[in-house]
MDAnalysis code that builds the backbone (N, CA, C; Angstrom):
import MDAnalysis as mda
import numpy as np

u = mda.Universe.empty(348, n_residues=116, atom_resindex=np.repeat(np.arange(116), 3), trajectory=True)
u.add_TopologyAttr("name", ["N", "CA", "C"] * 116)
u.add_TopologyAttr("resid", np.arange(1, 117))
u.add_TopologyAttr("resname", ["MET", "ASN", "LYS", "HIS", "GLN", "THR", "SER", "PRO", "SER", "ALA", "GLY", "SER", "ALA", "PHE", "PRO", "TYR", "ASN", "ASP", "PRO", "ASP", "PRO", "ALA", "LYS", "LEU", "GLN", "GLU", "ALA", "ALA", "ASP", "ARG", "ALA", "LEU", "ASP", "PHE", "HIS", "LEU", "GLY", "THR", "HIS", "PRO", "ASP", "PRO", "LYS", "PRO", "LYS", "ILE", "SER", "THR", "GLN", "VAL", "PHE", "THR", "VAL", "ILE", "ASP", "THR", "LEU", "ASP", "THR", "GLU", "CYS", "LEU", "LEU", "ALA", "ASN", "LEU", "SER", "GLU", "THR", "LEU", "ALA", "SER", "ALA", "ASN", "ALA", "MET", "VAL", "ASN", "ASP", "LEU", "ALA", "PHE", "ASP", "LEU", "GLU", "GLY", "SER", "ARG", "ARG", "HIS", "VAL", "ALA", "LEU", "GLY", "VAL", "ALA", "GLN", "MET", "ILE", "GLU", "LEU", "SER", "GLU", "LEU", "LEU", "ALA", "ASN", "ARG", "ALA", "LEU", "ASP", "ILE", "VAL", "ASP", "PRO", "ARG"])
u.atoms.positions = np.array([
    [6.039, -14.880, -79.720],
    [5.632, -13.739, -78.952],
    [6.666, -13.421, -77.895],
    [6.951, -12.212, -77.789],
    [7.861, -11.752, -76.755],
    [7.062, -11.263, -75.558],
    [7.401, -11.810, -74.399],
    [6.762, -11.331, -73.174],
    [7.714, -10.351, -72.515],
    [7.178, -9.234, -72.144],
    [8.009, -8.227, -71.486],
    [7.915, -8.418, -69.977],
    [9.058, -8.682, -69.347],
    [9.104, -8.860, -67.905],
    [9.903, -7.715, -67.299],
    [9.360, -7.188, -66.213],
    [10.127, -6.160, -65.518],
    [11.120, -6.847, -64.614],
    [12.317, -6.408, -64.669],
    [13.346, -7.022, -63.842],
    [13.897, -5.972, -62.893],
    [14.392, -6.426, -61.759],
    [14.995, -5.480, -60.835],
    [16.239, -4.866, -61.453],
    [16.737, -3.873, -60.770],
    [17.912, -3.207, -61.305],
    [19.031, -4.205, -61.516],
    [19.845, -3.949, -62.464],
    [20.852, -4.915, -62.891],
    [21.843, -5.264, -61.794],
    [22.188, -4.332, -60.922],
    [23.212, -4.594, -59.922],
    [22.675, -5.138, -58.613],
    [21.378, -5.289, -58.420],
    [20.818, -5.677, -57.130],
    [20.119, -7.017, -57.230],
    [20.260, -7.821, -56.208],
    [19.575, -9.109, -56.144],
    [18.251, -8.988, -55.409],
    [17.956, -7.820, -54.847],
    [16.723, -7.606, -54.107],
    [15.671, -7.023, -55.034],
    [14.441, -7.528, -54.985],
    [13.428, -7.096, -55.949],
    [12.887, -5.687, -55.714],
    [12.950, -5.162, -54.490],
    [12.277, -3.893, -54.236],
    [13.238, -2.710, -54.228],
    [14.227, -2.765, -53.360],
    [15.225, -1.713, -53.329],
    [16.439, -2.233, -52.585],
    [17.507, -1.518, -52.666],
    [18.720, -1.949, -51.974],
    [18.563, -1.664, -50.483],
    [18.668, -2.709, -49.628],
    [18.524, -2.479, -48.196],
    [19.787, -1.856, -47.610],
    [19.594, -1.228, -46.492],
    [20.717, -0.657, -45.761],
    [21.517, -1.813, -45.162],
    [22.821, -1.909, -45.421],
    [23.611, -3.038, -44.895],
    [23.574, -3.135, -43.371],
    [23.527, -2.008, -42.685],
    [23.474, -2.046, -41.220],
    [22.155, -2.652, -40.739],
    [21.053, -2.284, -41.382],
    [19.755, -2.851, -41.001],
    [19.695, -4.332, -41.328],
    [20.285, -4.721, -42.457],
    [20.310, -6.128, -42.849],
    [21.102, -6.946, -41.820],
    [22.257, -6.415, -41.381],
    [23.064, -7.101, -40.379],
    [22.315, -7.200, -39.050],
    [21.630, -6.130, -38.659],
    [20.853, -6.125, -37.420],
    [19.744, -7.165, -37.466],
    [19.050, -7.261, -38.594],
    [17.976, -8.250, -38.736],
    [18.537, -9.667, -38.694],
    [19.677, -9.880, -39.334],
    [20.298, -11.211, -39.312],
    [20.719, -11.584, -37.892],
    [21.295, -10.614, -37.157],
    [21.695, -10.881, -35.772],
    [20.497, -11.203, -34.888],
    [19.397, -10.457, -35.055],
    [18.186, -10.736, -34.274],
    [17.664, -12.140, -34.571],
    [17.661, -12.529, -35.839],
    [17.168, -13.860, -36.212],
    [18.045, -14.950, -35.616],
    [19.363, -14.772, -35.684],
    [20.266, -15.773, -35.107],
    [20.129, -15.833, -33.593],
    [20.029, -14.680, -32.953],
    [19.850, -14.662, -31.500],
    [18.567, -15.358, -31.096],
    [17.513, -15.136, -31.860],
    [16.225, -15.749, -31.540],
    [16.304, -17.263, -31.682],
    [16.879, -17.731, -32.772],
    [16.889, -19.172, -33.043],
    [17.979, -19.920, -32.287],
    [19.083, -19.264, -32.007],
    [20.181, -19.937, -31.330],
    [20.252, -19.617, -29.844],
    [19.477, -18.638, -29.399],
    [19.465, -18.284, -27.985],
    [20.763, -17.659, -27.518],
    [21.401, -16.877, -28.364],
    [22.681, -16.280, -28.001],
    [22.569, -14.785, -27.765],
    [21.412, -14.337, -27.374],
    [21.224, -12.910, -27.144],
    [22.132, -12.475, -25.997],
    [22.938, -11.425, -26.178],
    [23.919, -11.064, -25.170],
    [23.337, -10.592, -23.836],
    [22.195, -9.950, -23.839],
    [21.610, -9.480, -22.587],
    [20.161, -9.940, -22.501],
    [19.947, -11.193, -22.042],
    [18.579, -11.705, -21.954],
    [17.791, -10.934, -20.910],
    [16.510, -10.850, -21.139],
    [15.638, -10.155, -20.192],
    [15.564, -10.968, -18.906],
    [15.590, -10.303, -17.763],
    [15.488, -11.054, -16.502],
    [14.119, -11.716, -16.382],
    [14.120, -12.895, -15.770],
    [12.861, -13.601, -15.579],
    [12.020, -12.856, -14.554],
    [10.778, -12.683, -14.874],
    [9.867, -11.992, -13.975],
    [9.210, -13.028, -13.079],
    [9.327, -12.815, -11.781],
    [8.751, -13.738, -10.822],
    [7.253, -13.500, -10.695],
    [6.514, -14.581, -10.540],
    [5.076, -14.463, -10.326],
    [4.725, -14.583, -8.844],
    [5.759, -14.715, -8.014],
    [5.519, -14.818, -6.581],
    [5.224, -13.441, -6.006],
    [4.260, -13.402, -5.108],
    [3.929, -12.152, -4.446],
    [4.885, -11.921, -3.276],
    [5.181, -12.972, -2.536],
    [6.063, -12.873, -1.386],
    [7.278, -13.763, -1.624],
    [8.425, -13.297, -1.211],
    [9.635, -14.100, -1.294],
    [10.413, -13.958, 0.004],
    [11.290, -14.913, 0.259],
    [12.174, -14.869, 1.406],
    [13.569, -14.560, 0.879],
    [14.201, -13.569, 1.450],
    [15.532, -13.155, 1.013],
    [16.525, -14.285, 1.265],
    [17.383, -14.546, 0.284],
    [18.345, -15.645, 0.379],
    [19.380, -15.441, 1.480],
    [19.647, -14.217, 1.839],
    [20.734, -13.943, 2.783],
    [20.314, -14.003, 4.250],
    [19.044, -14.290, 4.532],
    [18.597, -14.367, 5.929],
    [19.205, -15.582, 6.606],
    [19.616, -15.408, 7.849],
    [20.184, -16.528, 8.579],
    [19.073, -17.362, 9.226],
    [19.447, -18.528, 9.697],
    [18.476, -19.473, 10.262],
    [17.765, -18.900, 11.469],
    [18.490, -18.173, 12.304],
    [17.880, -17.594, 13.500],
    [16.753, -16.631, 13.131],
    [16.999, -15.785, 12.158],
    [15.982, -14.819, 11.723],
    [14.764, -15.537, 11.134],
    [15.015, -16.561, 10.330],
    [13.911, -17.322, 9.734],
    [13.060, -17.991, 10.807],
    [13.715, -18.624, 11.769],
    [12.974, -19.313, 12.833],
    [12.224, -18.339, 13.722],
    [12.807, -17.191, 14.000],
    [12.123, -16.190, 14.821],
    [10.862, -15.697, 14.120],
    [10.964, -15.425, 12.822],
    [9.785, -14.983, 12.073],
    [8.745, -16.086, 11.959],
    [9.194, -17.328, 11.799],
    [8.266, -18.459, 11.754],
    [7.511, -18.577, 13.074],
    [8.221, -18.461, 14.174],
    [7.595, -18.562, 15.492],
    [6.551, -17.465, 15.695],
    [6.877, -16.238, 15.306],
    [5.932, -15.134, 15.449],
    [4.714, -15.311, 14.536],
    [4.929, -15.813, 13.332],
    [3.823, -16.040, 12.402],
    [2.884, -17.118, 12.935],
    [3.463, -18.194, 13.471],
    [2.637, -19.260, 14.047],
    [1.867, -18.768, 15.261],
    [2.476, -17.926, 16.091],
    [1.778, -17.372, 17.258],
    [0.597, -16.516, 16.816],
    [0.780, -15.738, 15.746],
    [-0.324, -14.910, 15.231],
    [-1.444, -15.779, 14.662],
    [-1.070, -16.812, 13.918],
    [-2.082, -17.710, 13.364],
    [-2.838, -18.426, 14.478],
    [-2.125, -18.819, 15.513],
    [-2.755, -19.491, 16.653],
    [-3.770, -18.572, 17.325],
    [-3.413, -17.311, 17.518],
    [-4.332, -16.353, 18.142],
    [-5.576, -16.149, 17.281],
    [-5.396, -16.065, 15.967],
    [-6.557, -15.857, 15.084],
    [-7.490, -17.063, 15.080],
    [-6.924, -18.276, 15.028],
    [-7.765, -19.475, 14.989],
    [-8.474, -19.673, 16.329],
    [-7.800, -19.400, 17.429],
    [-8.458, -19.513, 18.739],
    [-9.601, -18.525, 18.875],
    [-9.390, -17.303, 18.390],
    [-10.453, -16.296, 18.429],
    [-11.647, -16.755, 17.584],
    [-11.364, -17.315, 16.422],
    [-12.424, -17.815, 15.545],
    [-13.147, -19.007, 16.184],
    [-12.378, -19.894, 16.824],
    [-12.970, -21.108, 17.393],
    [-14.026, -20.788, 18.448],
    [-13.828, -19.745, 19.199],
    [-14.786, -19.426, 20.260],
    [-16.047, -18.759, 19.728],
    [-16.046, -18.387, 18.459],
    [-17.262, -17.872, 17.821],
    [-18.050, -18.980, 17.119],
    [-17.474, -20.176, 17.053],
    [-18.127, -21.293, 16.352],
    [-18.734, -22.265, 17.354],
    [-19.568, -23.151, 16.826],
    [-20.188, -24.182, 17.664],
    [-20.114, -25.518, 16.946],
    [-20.205, -26.579, 17.706],
    [-20.290, -27.924, 17.160],
    [-19.008, -28.377, 16.478],
    [-19.191, -29.112, 15.369],
    [-18.039, -29.709, 14.696],
    [-17.105, -28.658, 14.098],
    [-17.645, -27.518, 13.711],
    [-16.796, -26.439, 13.169],
    [-15.819, -25.944, 14.246],
    [-16.308, -25.867, 15.463],
    [-15.442, -25.436, 16.574],
    [-14.347, -26.462, 16.808],
    [-14.687, -27.757, 16.744],
    [-13.702, -28.816, 16.941],
    [-12.619, -28.763, 15.863],
    [-13.027, -28.489, 14.627],
    [-12.052, -28.375, 13.533],
    [-11.116, -27.192, 13.779],
    [-11.665, -26.059, 14.146],
    [-10.840, -24.864, 14.401],
    [-9.886, -25.107, 15.566],
    [-10.360, -25.765, 16.610],
    [-9.482, -26.059, 17.746],
    [-8.407, -27.070, 17.357],
    [-8.734, -28.005, 16.485],
    [-7.726, -28.946, 15.982],
    [-6.648, -28.229, 15.180],
    [-7.049, -27.284, 14.361],
    [-6.075, -26.481, 13.608],
    [-5.222, -25.664, 14.570],
    [-5.846, -25.108, 15.592],
    [-5.099, -24.332, 16.589],
    [-4.062, -25.205, 17.296],
    [-4.435, -26.435, 17.581],
    [-3.491, -27.343, 18.242],
    [-2.322, -27.676, 17.321],
    [-2.588, -27.894, 16.043],
    [-1.512, -28.165, 15.083],
    [-0.580, -26.956, 14.958],
    [-1.144, -25.776, 14.972],
    [-0.324, -24.559, 14.904],
    [0.535, -24.433, 16.153],
    [-0.057, -24.732, 17.315],
    [0.690, -24.624, 18.565],
    [1.824, -25.637, 18.618],
    [1.581, -26.852, 18.131],
    [2.657, -27.851, 18.084],
    [3.777, -27.394, 17.136],
    [3.400, -26.820, 16.026],
    [4.395, -26.292, 15.094],
    [5.183, -25.154, 15.718],
    [4.503, -24.321, 16.488],
    [5.170, -23.215, 17.182],
    [6.179, -23.745, 18.202],
    [5.814, -24.805, 18.923],
    [6.746, -25.414, 19.878],
    [7.985, -25.957, 19.162],
    [7.775, -26.597, 18.014],
    [8.916, -27.116, 17.242],
    [9.808, -25.978, 16.754],
    [9.208, -24.906, 16.277],
    [9.983, -23.760, 15.794],
    [10.765, -23.122, 16.936],
    [10.133, -22.994, 18.097],
    [10.820, -22.408, 19.250],
    [11.976, -23.293, 19.711],
    [11.784, -24.607, 19.673],
    [12.861, -25.535, 20.064],
    [14.027, -25.429, 19.075],
    [13.728, -25.350, 17.781],
    [14.780, -25.186, 16.773],
    [15.503, -23.857, 16.973],
    [14.774, -22.817, 17.334],
    [15.380, -21.510, 17.594],
    [16.304, -21.577, 18.808],
    [15.912, -22.336, 19.834],
    [16.767, -22.503, 21.012],
    [18.057, -23.236, 20.663],
    [17.977, -24.179, 19.748],
    [19.183, -24.922, 19.340],
    [20.117, -24.008, 18.552],
    [19.553, -23.174, 17.675],
    [20.373, -22.280, 16.858],
    [20.985, -21.188, 17.695],
    [20.204, -20.606, 18.589],
    [20.681, -19.485, 19.417],
    [20.306, -19.740, 20.870],
    [21.112, -20.537, 21.585],
    [20.790, -20.806, 22.988],
    [20.844, -19.529, 23.814],
    [19.897, -19.351, 24.700],
    [19.829, -18.127, 25.508],
    [20.356, -18.371, 26.888],
])
């Protein structure tokens, strides 16, 4: 018995149709870039941080902002502490004291960096 098999066109090794050589090269390049990590222009990494500190800021600017932030936190915790009673008030005042000590350290570091 002879079985009749359909064969692709005689000149092509591809079963469906002759692919466009440019598309074939593009697909091969994408596959190699994916597997070898040689993509010429990788996508920039997206940061998940909401706030960042600019790398070019000098120490004086950083310490000044730290001092102001600690002063604001100290004012907020002190305001909160006077609305509380009992052990909650003691905890808030303890946090306020830690913030104030940190503020003193930041101010001292600022004085060393930029003596007035």
